[in-house]
All heavy atoms as a GROMACS GRO file, in nm:
protein
  614
    1MET      N    1   4.981  18.483 -25.390
    1MET     CA    2   4.863  18.403 -25.408
    1MET      C    3   4.860  18.290 -25.306
    1MET      O    4   4.755  18.259 -25.252
    1MET     CB    5   4.860  18.348 -25.550
    1MET     CG    6   4.732  18.280 -25.584
    1MET     SD    7   4.720  18.252 -25.760
    1MET     CE    8   4.694  18.080 -25.759
    2LEU      N    9   4.974  18.231 -25.281
    2LEU     CA   10   4.977  18.122 -25.184
    2LEU      C   11   4.944  18.170 -25.043
    2LEU      O   12   4.884  18.096 -24.966
    2LEU     CB   13   5.114  18.054 -25.186
    2LEU     CG   14   5.148  17.978 -25.314
    2LEU    CD1   15   5.290  17.925 -25.308
    2LEU    CD2   16   5.050  17.866 -25.337
    3LEU      N   17   4.982  18.292 -25.013
    3LEU     CA   18   4.953  18.347 -24.880
    3LEU      C   19   4.804  18.355 -24.856
    3LEU      O   20   4.757  18.333 -24.745
    3LEU     CB   21   5.018  18.484 -24.866
    3LEU     CG   22   5.003  18.552 -24.731
    3LEU    CD1   23   5.069  18.466 -24.623
    3LEU    CD2   24   5.065  18.689 -24.734
    4SER      N   25   4.727  18.384 -24.959
    4SER     CA   26   4.581  18.392 -24.946
    4SER      C   27   4.522  18.258 -24.903
    4SER      O   28   4.428  18.253 -24.824
    4SER     CB   29   4.518  18.434 -25.079
    4SER     OG   30   4.564  18.559 -25.117
    5TYR      N   31   4.577  18.150 -24.956
    5TYR     CA   32   4.526  18.018 -24.918
    5TYR      C   33   4.554  17.988 -24.771
    5TYR      O   34   4.477  17.919 -24.705
    5TYR     CB   35   4.588  17.909 -25.006
    5TYR     CG   36   4.529  17.905 -25.144
    5TYR    CD1   37   4.602  17.946 -25.254
    5TYR    CD2   38   4.400  17.859 -25.165
    5TYR    CE1   39   4.548  17.943 -25.382
    5TYR    CE2   40   4.345  17.855 -25.291
    5TYR     CZ   41   4.419  17.897 -25.399
    5TYR     OH   42   4.365  17.894 -25.524
    6TYR      N   43   4.665  18.036 -24.720
    6TYR     CA   44   4.699  18.010 -24.580
    6TYR      C   45   4.624  18.104 -24.485
    6TYR      O   46   4.596  18.068 -24.372
    6TYR     CB   47   4.849  18.023 -24.557
    6TYR     CG   48   4.927  17.913 -24.623
    6TYR    CD1   49   5.016  17.939 -24.725
    6TYR    CD2   50   4.911  17.781 -24.584
    6TYR    CE1   51   5.088  17.838 -24.786
    6TYR    CE2   52   4.981  17.678 -24.644
    6TYR     CZ   53   5.070  17.708 -24.745
    6TYR     OH   54   5.139  17.608 -24.806
    7GLN      N   55   4.592  18.223 -24.530
    7GLN     CA   56   4.525  18.320 -24.443
    7GLN      C   57   4.378  18.286 -24.422
    7GLN      O   58   4.323  18.312 -24.316
    7GLN     CB   59   4.535  18.460 -24.501
    7GLN     CG   60   4.671  18.521 -24.487
    7GLN     CD   61   4.678  18.660 -24.546
    7GLN    OE1   62   4.598  18.697 -24.631
    7GLN    NE2   63   4.774  18.738 -24.502
    8ILE      N   64   4.313  18.233 -24.523
    8ILE     CA   65   4.170  18.204 -24.514
    8ILE      C   66   4.152  18.054 -24.494
    8ILE      O   67   4.179  17.974 -24.583
    8ILE     CB   68   4.097  18.251 -24.640
    8ILE    CG1   69   4.114  18.402 -24.655
    8ILE    CG2   70   3.951  18.214 -24.633
    8ILE    CD1   71   4.052  18.459 -24.778
    9ASP      N   72   4.108  18.019 -24.376
    9ASP     CA   73   4.091  17.878 -24.341
    9ASP      C   74   3.942  17.851 -24.320
    9ASP      O   75   3.880  17.911 -24.232
    9ASP     CB   76   4.169  17.846 -24.214
    9ASP     CG   77   4.165  17.700 -24.176
    9ASP    OD1   78   4.130  17.618 -24.262
    9ASP    OD2   79   4.198  17.670 -24.061
   10PRO      N   80   3.881  17.763 -24.399
   10PRO     CA   81   3.737  17.735 -24.384
   10PRO      C   82   3.701  17.678 -24.246
   10PRO      O   83   3.588  17.694 -24.202
   10PRO     CB   84   3.708  17.633 -24.493
   10PRO     CG   85   3.819  17.643 -24.588
   10PRO     CD   86   3.937  17.692 -24.512
   11ASP      N   87   3.794  17.616 -24.178
   11ASP     CA   88   3.765  17.562 -24.045
   11ASP      C   89   3.736  17.673 -23.945
   11ASP      O   90   3.661  17.653 -23.849
   11ASP     CB   91   3.880  17.475 -23.996
   11ASP     CG   92   3.897  17.350 -24.080
   11ASP    OD1   93   3.796  17.304 -24.137
   11ASP    OD2   94   4.010  17.300 -24.088
   12ASN      N   95   3.798  17.789 -23.964
   12ASN     CA   96   3.773  17.901 -23.873
   12ASN      C   97   3.629  17.950 -23.882
   12ASN      O   98   3.576  18.003 -23.785
   12ASN     CB   99   3.869  18.017 -23.902
   12ASN     CG  100   4.009  17.988 -23.853
   12ASN    OD1  101   4.029  17.902 -23.769
   12ASN    ND2  102   4.105  18.057 -23.910
   13LEU      N  103   3.567  17.935 -23.998
   13LEU     CA  104   3.427  17.976 -24.011
   13LEU      C  105   3.338  17.895 -23.918
   13LEU      O  106   3.249  17.950 -23.854
   13LEU     CB  107   3.380  17.962 -24.156
   13LEU     CG  108   3.436  18.061 -24.256
   13LEU    CD1  109   3.386  18.028 -24.396
   13LEU    CD2  110   3.400  18.202 -24.220
   14SER      N  111   3.361  17.766 -23.910
   14SER     CA  112   3.278  17.683 -23.822
   14SER      C  113   3.309  17.712 -23.675
   14SER      O  114   3.219  17.708 -23.591
   14SER     CB  115   3.298  17.536 -23.853
   14SER     OG  116   3.433  17.498 -23.830
   15LYS      N  117   3.434  17.744 -23.642
   15LYS     CA  118   3.468  17.778 -23.504
   15LYS      C  119   3.404  17.909 -23.461
   15LYS      O  120   3.371  17.927 -23.345
   15LYS     CB  121   3.620  17.788 -23.488
   15LYS     CG  122   3.692  17.656 -23.502
   15LYS     CD  123   3.841  17.675 -23.492
   15LYS     CE  124   3.914  17.544 -23.519
   15LYS     NZ  125   4.060  17.562 -23.522
   16GLN      N  126   3.387  18.001 -23.557
   16GLN     CA  127   3.326  18.131 -23.527
   16GLN      C  128   3.174  18.126 -23.544
   16GLN      O  129   3.108  18.229 -23.530
   16GLN     CB  130   3.384  18.238 -23.620
   16GLN     CG  131   3.532  18.260 -23.602
   16GLN     CD  132   3.589  18.350 -23.711
   16GLN    OE1  133   3.521  18.388 -23.805
   16GLN    NE2  134   3.716  18.383 -23.697
   17ASP      N  135   3.120  18.010 -23.574
   17ASP     CA  136   2.977  17.992 -23.598
   17ASP      C  137   2.930  18.081 -23.712
   17ASP      O  138   2.825  18.144 -23.704
   17ASP     CB  139   2.897  18.018 -23.470
   17ASP     CG  140   2.759  17.957 -23.475
   17ASP    OD1  141   2.743  17.856 -23.549
   17ASP    OD2  142   2.668  18.007 -23.409
   18SER      N  143   3.012  18.090 -23.816
   18SER     CA  144   2.979  18.169 -23.935
   18SER      C  145   2.952  18.076 -24.051
   18SER      O  146   2.985  17.958 -24.048
   18SER     CB  147   3.097  18.260 -23.971
   18SER     OG  148   3.124  18.348 -23.866
   19TYR      N  149   2.891  18.131 -24.154
   19TYR     CA  150   2.866  18.053 -24.274
   19TYR      C  151   2.855  18.146 -24.393
   19TYR      O  152   2.840  18.267 -24.380
   19TYR     CB  153   2.738  17.969 -24.260
   19TYR     CG  154   2.613  18.052 -24.247
   19TYR    CD1  155   2.537  18.082 -24.359
   19TYR    CD2  156   2.571  18.101 -24.125
   19TYR    CE1  157   2.423  18.158 -24.349
   19TYR    CE2  158   2.458  18.178 -24.112
   19TYR     CZ  159   2.383  18.207 -24.225
   19TYR     OH  160   2.271  18.284 -24.215
   20ILE      N  161   2.862  18.089 -24.512
   20ILE     CA  162   2.844  18.164 -24.636
   20ILE      C  163   2.705  18.129 -24.687
   20ILE      O  164   2.676  18.011 -24.710
   20ILE     CB  165   2.952  18.126 -24.740
   20ILE    CG1  166   3.090  18.159 -24.685
   20ILE    CG2  167   2.927  18.196 -24.872
   20ILE    CD1  168   3.204  18.111 -24.772
   21PRO      N  169   2.619  18.230 -24.704
   21PRO     CA  170   2.482  18.201 -24.749
   21PRO      C  171   2.482  18.127 -24.883
   21PRO      O  172   2.551  18.164 -24.977
   21PRO     CB  173   2.419  18.341 -24.765
   21PRO     CG  174   2.500  18.429 -24.675
   21PRO     CD  175   2.639  18.373 -24.676
   22GLY      N  176   2.403  18.021 -24.889
   22GLY     CA  177   2.391  17.942 -25.012
   22GLY      C  178   2.495  17.832 -25.027
   22GLY      O  179   2.490  17.756 -25.122
   23ILE      N  180   2.590  17.824 -24.934
   23ILE     CA  181   2.695  17.723 -24.940
   23ILE      C  182   2.681  17.635 -24.816
   23ILE      O  183   2.675  17.684 -24.703
   23ILE     CB  184   2.836  17.786 -24.942
   23ILE    CG1  185   2.848  17.887 -25.056
   23ILE    CG2  186   2.942  17.679 -24.953
   23ILE    CD1  187   2.833  17.829 -25.194
   24ILE      N  188   2.680  17.504 -24.837
   24ILE     CA  189   2.668  17.410 -24.725
   24ILE      C  190   2.799  17.410 -24.646
   24ILE      O  191   2.907  17.400 -24.704
   24ILE     CB  192   2.638  17.268 -24.777
   24ILE    CG1  193   2.504  17.268 -24.853
   24ILE    CG2  194   2.635  17.167 -24.664
   24ILE    CD1  195   2.474  17.139 -24.925
   25PRO      N  196   2.792  17.427 -24.514
   25PRO     CA  197   2.915  17.426 -24.432
   25PRO      C  198   2.990  17.294 -24.445
   25PRO      O  199   2.930  17.188 -24.462
   25PRO     CB  200   2.863  17.446 -24.290
   25PRO     CG  201   2.729  17.508 -24.305
   25PRO     CD  202   2.673  17.453 -24.433
   26GLY      N  203   3.120  17.302 -24.437
   26GLY     CA  204   3.203  17.182 -24.445
   26GLY      C  205   3.292  17.185 -24.568
   26GLY      O  206   3.352  17.287 -24.601
   27GLU      N  207   3.299  17.072 -24.636
   27GLU     CA  208   3.386  17.058 -24.753
   27GLU      C  209   3.342  17.150 -24.867
   27GLU      O  210   3.427  17.204 -24.940
   27GLU     CB  211   3.387  16.913 -24.801
   27GLU     CG  212   3.486  16.884 -24.911
   27GLU     CD  213   3.630  16.904 -24.868
   27GLU    OE1  214   3.662  16.887 -24.748
   27GLU    OE2  215   3.712  16.936 -24.956
   28ASP      N  216   3.211  17.172 -24.882
   28ASP     CA  217   3.162  17.262 -24.987
   28ASP      C  218   3.213  17.404 -24.967
   28ASP      O  219   3.244  17.475 -25.062
   28ASP     CB  220   3.010  17.262 -24.993
   28ASP     CG  221   2.954  17.130 -25.044
   28ASP    OD1  222   3.030  17.058 -25.112
   28ASP    OD2  223   2.836  17.102 -25.017
   29THR      N  224   3.222  17.447 -24.840
   29THR     CA  225   3.274  17.581 -24.810
   29THR      C  226   3.420  17.590 -24.848
   29THR      O  227   3.464  17.691 -24.905
   29THR     CB  228   3.255  17.612 -24.660
   29THR    OG1  229   3.117  17.601 -24.628
   29THR    CG2  230   3.304  17.752 -24.628
   30ALA      N  231   3.498  17.488 -24.817
   30ALA     CA  232   3.641  17.488 -24.850
   30ALA      C  233   3.660  17.494 -25.002
   30ALA      O  234   3.746  17.568 -25.051
   30ALA     CB  235   3.708  17.365 -24.793
   31ILE      N  236   3.581  17.419 -25.076
   31ILE     CA  237   3.591  17.420 -25.222
   31ILE      C  238   3.551  17.557 -25.277
   31ILE      O  239   3.617  17.610 -25.366
   31ILE     CB  240   3.504  17.308 -25.283
   31ILE    CG1  241   3.563  17.171 -25.248
   31ILE    CG2  242   3.490  17.323 -25.433
   31ILE    CD1  243   3.473  17.054 -25.282
   32TYR      N  244   3.444  17.616 -25.221
   32TYR     CA  245   3.397  17.746 -25.267
   32TYR      C  246   3.504  17.854 -25.244
   32TYR      O  247   3.535  17.933 -25.333
   32TYR     CB  248   3.269  17.784 -25.194
   32TYR     CG  249   3.220  17.924 -25.226
   32TYR    CD1  250   3.156  17.950 -25.347
   32TYR    CD2  251   3.240  18.029 -25.137
   32TYR    CE1  252   3.112  18.077 -25.377
   32TYR    CE2  253   3.197  18.156 -25.167
   32TYR     CZ  254   3.133  18.180 -25.287
   32TYR     OH  255   3.091  18.306 -25.317
   33ILE      N  256   3.564  17.856 -25.125
   33ILE     CA  257   3.667  17.956 -25.093
   33ILE      C  258   3.790  17.934 -25.180
   33ILE      O  259   3.850  18.030 -25.230
   33ILE     CB  260   3.701  17.952 -24.943
   33ILE    CG1  261   3.583  18.006 -24.863
   33ILE    CG2  262   3.826  18.032 -24.914
   33ILE    CD1  263   3.600  17.995 -24.713
   34SER      N  264   3.830  17.810 -25.201
   34SER     CA  265   3.945  17.780 -25.285
   34SER      C  266   3.922  17.827 -25.429
   34SER      O  267   4.009  17.890 -25.489
   34SER     CB  268   3.972  17.630 -25.282
   34SER     OG  269   4.077  17.598 -25.368
   35ASP      N  270   3.805  17.799 -25.484
   35ASP     CA  271   3.774  17.843 -25.619
   35ASP      C  272   3.768  17.994 -25.629
   35ASP      O  273   3.816  18.053 -25.726
   35ASP     CB  274   3.641  17.784 -25.666
   35ASP     CG  275   3.648  17.635 -25.692
   35ASP    OD1  276   3.762  17.583 -25.704
   35ASP    OD2  277   3.541  17.571 -25.701
   36LEU      N  278   3.710  18.059 -25.528
   36LEU     CA  279   3.699  18.204 -25.528
   36LEU      C  280   3.838  18.269 -25.522
   36LEU      O  281   3.866  18.363 -25.598
   36LEU     CB  282   3.615  18.250 -25.409
   36LEU     CG  283   3.586  18.398 -25.400
   36LEU    CD1  284   3.498  18.441 -25.516
   36LEU    CD2  285   3.520  18.430 -25.268
   37LEU      N  286   3.925  18.218 -25.438
   37LEU     CA  287   4.061  18.272 -25.429
   37LEU      C  288   4.137  18.251 -25.559
   37LEU      O  289   4.211  18.339 -25.604
   37LEU     CB  290   4.137  18.207 -25.313
   37LEU     CG  291   4.099  18.255 -25.174
   37LEU    CD1  292   4.172  18.172 -25.069
   37LEU    CD2  293   4.132  18.401 -25.157
   38TYR      N  294   4.120  18.136 -25.619
   38TYR     CA  295   4.188  18.108 -25.746
   38TYR      C  296   4.140  18.204 -25.854
   38TYR      O  297   4.219  18.258 -25.931
   38TYR     CB  298   4.164  17.963 -25.788
   38TYR     CG  299   4.235  17.925 -25.915
   38TYR    CD1  300   4.371  17.898 -25.914
   38TYR    CD2  301   4.167  17.918 -26.035
   38TYR    CE1  302   4.438  17.864 -26.031
   38TYR    CE2  303   4.232  17.884 -26.152
   38TYR     CZ  304   4.367  17.857 -26.149
   38TYR     OH  305   4.433  17.824 -26.264
   39ASN      N  306   4.009  18.226 -25.860
   39ASN     CA  307   3.952  18.312 -25.964
   39ASN      C  308   3.986  18.460 -25.942
   39ASN      O  309   3.985  18.537 -26.038
   39ASN     CB  310   3.801  18.295 -25.972
   39ASN     CG  311   3.762  18.160 -26.027
   39ASN    OD1  312   3.838  18.101 -26.104
   39ASN    ND2  313   3.646  18.111 -25.988
   40LEU      N  314   4.013  18.501 -25.820
   40LEU     CA  315   4.047  18.641 -25.793
   40LEU      C  316   4.197  18.666 -25.787
   40LEU      O  317   4.246  18.765 -25.839
   40LEU     CB  318   3.984  18.686 -25.662
   40LEU     CG  319   3.832  18.697 -25.660
   40LEU    CD1  320   3.783  18.731 -25.520
   40LEU    CD2  321   3.784  18.800 -25.759
   41ALA      N  322   4.270  18.578 -25.721
   41ALA     CA  323   4.412  18.601 -25.697
   41ALA      C  324   4.498  18.577 -25.822
   41ALA      O  325   4.593  18.652 -25.846
   41ALA     CB  326   4.462  18.512 -25.583
   42LEU      N  327   4.467  18.479 -25.901
   42LEU     CA  328   4.548  18.450 -26.020
   42LEU      C  329   4.544  18.565 -26.122
   42LEU      O  330   4.650  18.611 -26.164
   42LEU     CB  331   4.506  18.318 -26.083
   42LEU     CG  332   4.590  18.274 -26.203
   42LEU    CD1  333   4.735  18.252 -26.161
   42LEU    CD2  334   4.532  18.149 -26.264
   43PRO      N  335   4.427  18.614 -26.161
   43PRO     CA  336   4.428  18.728 -26.254
   43PRO      C  337   4.495  18.852 -26.194
   43PRO      O  338   4.563  18.926 -26.264
   43PRO     CB  339   4.280  18.754 -26.282
   43PRO     CG  340   4.211  18.628 -26.249
   43PRO     CD  341   4.291  18.565 -26.140
   44GLY      N  342   4.476  18.874 -26.064
   44GLY     CA  343   4.540  18.988 -26.000
   44GLY      C  344   4.691  18.976 -26.000
   44GLY      O  345   4.762  19.074 -26.026
   45ALA      N  346   4.741  18.857 -25.973
   45ALA     CA  347   4.886  18.836 -25.973
   45ALA      C  348   4.943  18.850 -26.114
   45ALA      O  349   5.051  18.909 -26.132
   45ALA     CB  350   4.918  18.697 -25.918
   46LEU      N  351   4.873  18.800 -26.214
   46LEU     CA  352   4.918  18.816 -26.352
   46LEU      C  353   4.918  18.963 -26.394
   46LEU      O  354   5.010  19.010 -26.461
   46LEU     CB  355   4.832  18.733 -26.446
   46LEU     CG  356   4.845  18.582 -26.433
   46LEU    CD1  357   4.743  18.512 -26.524
   46LEU    CD2  358   4.985  18.538 -26.465
   47PHE      N  359   4.815  19.037 -26.354
   47PHE     CA  360   4.807  19.178 -26.386
   47PHE      C  361   4.924  19.254 -26.324
   47PHE      O  362   4.989  19.336 -26.391
   47PHE     CB  363   4.675  19.236 -26.337
   47PHE     CG  364   4.665  19.385 -26.352
   47PHE    CD1  365   4.649  19.442 -26.477
   47PHE    CD2  366   4.674  19.466 -26.242
   47PHE    CE1  367   4.641  19.580 -26.491
   47PHE    CE2  368   4.666  19.604 -26.254
   47PHE     CZ  369   4.649  19.661 -26.380
   48LEU      N  370   4.954  19.230 -26.198
   48LEU     CA  371   5.065  19.298 -26.132
   48LEU      C  372   5.199  19.261 -26.196
   48LEU      O  373   5.289  19.345 -26.207
   48LEU     CB  374   5.066  19.266 -25.983
   48LEU     CG  375   4.952  19.327 -25.903
   48LEU    CD1  376   4.957  19.277 -25.758
   48LEU    CD2  377   4.956  19.477 -25.909
   49THR      N  378   5.212  19.138 -26.238
   49THR     CA  379   5.335  19.096 -26.307
   49THR      C  380   5.350  19.171 -26.439
   49THR      O  381   5.458  19.220 -26.471
   49THR     CB  382   5.333  18.944 -26.333
   49THR    OG1  383   5.320  18.876 -26.208
   49THR    CG2  384   5.458  18.899 -26.404
   50ILE      N  385   5.242  19.182 -26.513
   50ILE     CA  386   5.247  19.250 -26.643
   50ILE      C  387   5.281  19.397 -26.626
   50ILE      O  388   5.366  19.449 -26.697
   50ILE     CB  389   5.114  19.230 -26.719
   50ILE    CG1  390   5.102  19.086 -26.765
   50ILE    CG2  391   5.103  19.326 -26.836
   50ILE    CD1  392   4.966  19.049 -26.820
   51ILE      N  393   5.217  19.465 -26.530
   51ILE     CA  394   5.243  19.609 -26.518
   51ILE      C  395   5.380  19.637 -26.458
   51ILE      O  396   5.427  19.750 -26.463
   51ILE     CB  397   5.134  19.683 -26.439
   51ILE    CG1  398   5.129  19.638 -26.293
   51ILE    CG2  399   4.999  19.668 -26.506
   51ILE    CD1  400   5.041  19.725 -26.207
   52SER      N  401   5.444  19.538 -26.402
   52SER     CA  402   5.580  19.560 -26.353
   52SER      C  403   5.687  19.524 -26.457
   52SER      O  404   5.796  19.579 -26.456
   52SER     CB  405   5.605  19.482 -26.224
   52SER     OG  406   5.596  19.344 -26.247
   53VAL      N  407   5.656  19.432 -26.548
   53VAL     CA  408   5.755  19.389 -26.647
   53VAL      C  409   5.748  19.471 -26.776
   53VAL      O  410   5.852  19.498 -26.837
   53VAL     CB  411   5.735  19.238 -26.678
   53VAL    CG1  412   5.819  19.194 -26.796
   53VAL    CG2  413   5.768  19.156 -26.554
   54VAL      N  414   5.629  19.514 -26.816
   54VAL     CA  415   5.614  19.588 -26.941
   54VAL      C  416   5.698  19.716 -26.944
   54VAL      O  417   5.764  19.742 -27.044
   54VAL     CB  418   5.465  19.615 -26.972
   54VAL    CG1  419   5.448  19.717 -27.082
   54VAL    CG2  420   5.396  19.486 -27.008
   55PRO      N  421   5.701  19.798 -26.838
   55PRO     CA  422   5.787  19.917 -26.843
   55PRO      C  423   5.935  19.884 -26.860
   55PRO      O  424   6.008  19.956 -26.929
   55PRO     CB  425   5.762  19.986 -26.711
   55PRO     CG  426   5.629  19.941 -26.668
   55PRO     CD  427   5.616  19.801 -26.718
   56LEU      N  428   5.982  19.776 -26.800
   56LEU     CA  429   6.121  19.735 -26.817
   56LEU      C  430   6.150  19.695 -26.961
   56LEU      O  431   6.253  19.730 -27.017
   56LEU     CB  432   6.155  19.620 -26.722
   56LEU     CG  433   6.157  19.652 -26.574
   56LEU    CD1  434   6.173  19.524 -26.493
   56LEU    CD2  435   6.266  19.750 -26.542
   57MET      N  436   6.057  19.621 -27.020
   57MET     CA  437   6.075  19.579 -27.159
   57MET      C  438   6.068  19.699 -27.253
   57MET      O  439   6.145  19.707 -27.349
   57MET     CB  440   5.970  19.474 -27.195
   57MET     CG  441   5.989  19.343 -27.123
   57MET     SD  442   5.857  19.224 -27.149
   57MET     CE  443   5.850  19.213 -27.325
   58ALA      N  444   5.978  19.793 -27.226
   58ALA     CA  445   5.966  19.911 -27.310
   58ALA      C  446   6.091  19.997 -27.301
   58ALA      O  447   6.141  20.047 -27.402
   58ALA     CB  448   5.843  19.991 -27.269
   59ALA      N  449   6.145  20.015 -27.181
   59ALA     CA  450   6.266  20.094 -27.164
   59ALA      C  451   6.384  20.027 -27.234
   59ALA      O  452   6.468  20.094 -27.294
   59ALA     CB  453   6.297  20.112 -27.016
   60ASN      N  454   6.390  19.895 -27.229
   60ASN     CA  455   6.498  19.822 -27.295
   60ASN      C  456   6.484  19.832 -27.448
   60ASN      O  457   6.583  19.836 -27.519
   60ASN     CB  458   6.500  19.677 -27.251
   60ASN     CG  459   6.626  19.606 -27.292
   60ASN    OD1  460   6.729  19.670 -27.314
   60ASN    ND2  461   6.619  19.475 -27.302
   61THR      N  462   6.362  19.834 -27.498
   61THR     CA  463   6.339  19.846 -27.642
   61THR      C  464   6.376  19.985 -27.691
   61THR      O  465   6.437  20.000 -27.797
   61THR     CB  466   6.191  19.817 -27.675
   61THR    OG1  467   6.159  19.687 -27.627
   61THR    CG2  468   6.166  19.824 -27.823
   62ILE      N  469   6.341  20.087 -27.614
   62ILE     CA  470   6.369  20.225 -27.654
   62ILE      C  471   6.519  20.253 -27.651
   62ILE      O  472   6.574  20.311 -27.743
   62ILE     CB  473   6.293  20.323 -27.562
   62ILE    CG1  474   6.143  20.308 -27.586
   62ILE    CG2  475   6.338  20.466 -27.587
   62ILE    CD1  476   6.058  20.380 -27.484
   63SER      N  477   6.583  20.213 -27.544
   63SER     CA  478   6.726  20.240 -27.530
   63SER      C  479   6.792  20.120 -27.461
   63SER      O  480   6.789  20.111 -27.338
   63SER     CB  481   6.748  20.366 -27.447
   63SER     OG  482   6.885  20.386 -27.424
   64PRO      N  483   6.853  20.030 -27.537
   64PRO     CA  484   6.915  19.912 -27.477
   64PRO      C  485   7.029  19.944 -27.380
   64PRO      O  486   7.060  19.865 -27.293
   64PRO     CB  487   6.968  19.833 -27.595
   64PRO     CG  488   6.893  19.882 -27.712
   64PRO     CD  489   6.857  20.024 -27.682
   65SER      N  490   7.088  20.063 -27.394
   65SER     CA  491   7.197  20.098 -27.304
   65SER      C  492   7.146  20.154 -27.171
   65SER      O  493   7.225  20.177 -27.080
   65SER     CB  494   7.290  20.199 -27.370
   65SER     OG  495   7.220  20.320 -27.394
   66LEU      N  496   7.017  20.176 -27.159
   66LEU     CA  497   6.960  20.226 -27.036
   66LEU      C  498   6.969  20.118 -26.928
   66LEU      O  499   6.922  20.006 -26.947
   66LEU     CB  500   6.814  20.265 -27.059
   66LEU     CG  501   6.742  20.332 -26.944
   66LEU    CD1  502   6.808  20.466 -26.911
   66LEU    CD2  503   6.597  20.356 -26.981
   67GLN      N  504   7.032  20.150 -26.817
   67GLN     CA  505   7.059  20.047 -26.717
   67GLN      C  506   6.947  20.031 -26.615
   67GLN      O  507   6.936  19.929 -26.550
   67GLN     CB  508   7.189  20.078 -26.645
   67GLN     CG  509   7.309  20.067 -26.736
   67GLN     CD  510   7.438  20.095 -26.661
   67GLN    OE1  511   7.436  20.119 -26.541
   67GLN    NE2  512   7.548  20.092 -26.731
   68LEU      N  513   6.864  20.131 -26.596
   68LEU     CA  514   6.751  20.125 -26.503
   68LEU      C  515   6.791  20.098 -26.359
   68LEU      O  516   6.711  20.056 -26.278
   68LEU     CB  517   6.649  20.019 -26.548
   68LEU     CG  518   6.582  20.041 -26.680
   68LEU    CD1  519   6.498  19.920 -26.716
   68LEU    CD2  520   6.496  20.164 -26.676
   69GLY      N  521   6.916  20.118 -26.326
   69GLY     CA  522   6.959  20.096 -26.189
   69GLY      C  523   6.966  19.951 -26.148
   69GLY      O  524   6.971  19.918 -26.030
   70LEU      N  525   6.965  19.860 -26.243
   70LEU     CA  526   6.965  19.717 -26.211
   70LEU      C  527   7.105  19.656 -26.210
   70LEU      O  528   7.123  19.544 -26.168
   70LEU     CB  529   6.877  19.641 -26.309
   70LEU     CG  530   6.730  19.682 -26.311
   70LEU    CD1  531   6.657  19.608 -26.420
   70LEU    CD2  532   6.666  19.656 -26.176
   71SER      N  533   7.202  19.729 -26.262
   71SER     CA  534   7.337  19.676 -26.264
   71SER      C  535   7.425  19.752 -26.166
   71SER      O  536   7.394  19.862 -26.125
   71SER     CB  537   7.396  19.686 -26.406
   71SER     OG  538   7.405  19.821 -26.442
   72ILE      N  539   7.536  19.691 -26.129
   72ILE     CA  540   7.629  19.750 -26.033
   72ILE      C  541   7.750  19.801 -26.109
   72ILE      O  542   7.811  19.729 -26.188
   72ILE     CB  543   7.672  19.646 -25.928
   72ILE    CG1  544   7.550  19.598 -25.849
   72ILE    CG2  545   7.777  19.705 -25.835
   72ILE    CD1  546   7.578  19.483 -25.757
   73ASN      N  547   7.783  19.926 -26.084
   73ASN     CA  548   7.902  19.984 -26.144
   73ASN      C  549   8.022  19.944 -26.059
   73ASN      O  550   8.042  19.994 -25.950
   73ASN     CB  551   7.888  20.138 -26.152
   73ASN     CG  552   8.002  20.200 -26.230
   73ASN    OD1  553   8.094  20.131 -26.270
   73ASN    ND2  554   7.992  20.328 -26.251
   74ARG      N  555   8.102  19.852 -26.105
   74ARG     CA  556   8.212  19.796 -26.027
   74ARG      C  557   8.330  19.891 -26.014
   74ARG      O  558   8.418  19.870 -25.932
   74ARG     CB  559   8.256  19.665 -26.087
   74ARG     CG  560   8.145  19.562 -26.089
   74ARG     CD  561   8.198  19.425 -26.123
   74ARG     NE  562   8.091  19.331 -26.146
   74ARG     CZ  563   8.025  19.269 -26.051
   74ARG    NH1  564   8.055  19.291 -25.925
   74ARG    NH2  565   7.930  19.183 -26.081
   75LYS      N  566   8.335  19.997 -26.095
   75LYS     CA  567   8.447  20.091 -26.086
   75LYS      C  568   8.427  20.193 -25.975
   75LYS      O  569   8.520  20.260 -25.936
   75LYS     CB  570   8.461  20.165 -26.220
   75LYS     CG  571   8.500  20.075 -26.333
   75LYS     CD  572   8.512  20.152 -26.462
   75LYS     CE  573   8.541  20.056 -26.577
   75LYS     NZ  574   8.545  20.128 -26.705
   76TRP      N  575   8.309  20.202 -25.921
   76TRP     CA  576   8.281  20.298 -25.816
   76TRP      C  577   8.341  20.253 -25.684
   76TRP      O  578   8.324  20.139 -25.642
   76TRP     CB  579   8.131  20.316 -25.801
   76TRP     CG  580   8.094  20.418 -25.698
   76TRP    CD1  581   8.097  20.552 -25.711
   76TRP    CD2  582   8.049  20.392 -25.566
   76TRP    NE1  583   8.056  20.613 -25.598
   76TRP    CE2  584   8.026  20.515 -25.504
   76TRP    CE3  585   8.026  20.276 -25.492
   76TRP    CZ2  586   7.982  20.528 -25.376
   76TRP    CZ3  587   7.981  20.289 -25.363
   76TRP    CH2  588   7.960  20.414 -25.305
   77VAL      N  589   8.413  20.342 -25.619
   77VAL     CA  590   8.474  20.312 -25.488
   77VAL      C  591   8.424  20.415 -25.390
   77VAL      O  592   8.429  20.534 -25.417
   77VAL     CB  593   8.629  20.316 -25.499
   77VAL    CG1  594   8.692  20.290 -25.363
   77VAL    CG2  595   8.677  20.217 -25.602
   78PRO      N  596   8.376  20.371 -25.274
   78PRO     CA  597   8.327  20.469 -25.175
   78PRO      C  598   8.438  20.565 -25.135
   78PRO      O  599   8.553  20.528 -25.119
   78PRO     CB  600   8.286  20.382 -25.056
   78PRO     CG  601   8.269  20.246 -25.110
   78PRO     CD  602   8.358  20.236 -25.230
   79GLY      N  603   8.403  20.692 -25.120
   79GLY     CA  604   8.499  20.793 -25.077
   79GLY      C  605   8.565  20.865 -25.193
   79GLY      O  606   8.644  20.956 -25.172
   80ASN      N  607   8.543  20.827 -25.315
   80ASN     CA  608   8.603  20.895 -25.431
   80ASN      C  609   8.507  20.994 -25.491
   80ASN      O  610   8.396  20.983 -25.502
   80ASN     CB  611   8.644  20.795 -25.540
   80ASN     CG  612   8.768  20.717 -25.497
   80ASN    OD1  613   8.836  20.755 -25.404
   80ASN    ND2  614   8.790  20.609 -25.566
   0.00000   0.00000   0.00000
């Protein structure tokens, strides 16, 4: 989400002689882009977090001994 704020710079719009219809160029454009990124990126980031954590929690609930490849077997020695 933070990367989106750094990638989209409202000052570049004025350098490119671009504008957003219905939005006054300048500070209003920066506020509009910031609000738009917040409203789109935050729900998207939360959604991706949920769909990545829920399967781990479900697997742990079904079988607590299931390791899911997240732990290291310390008894394993290369070449054996």
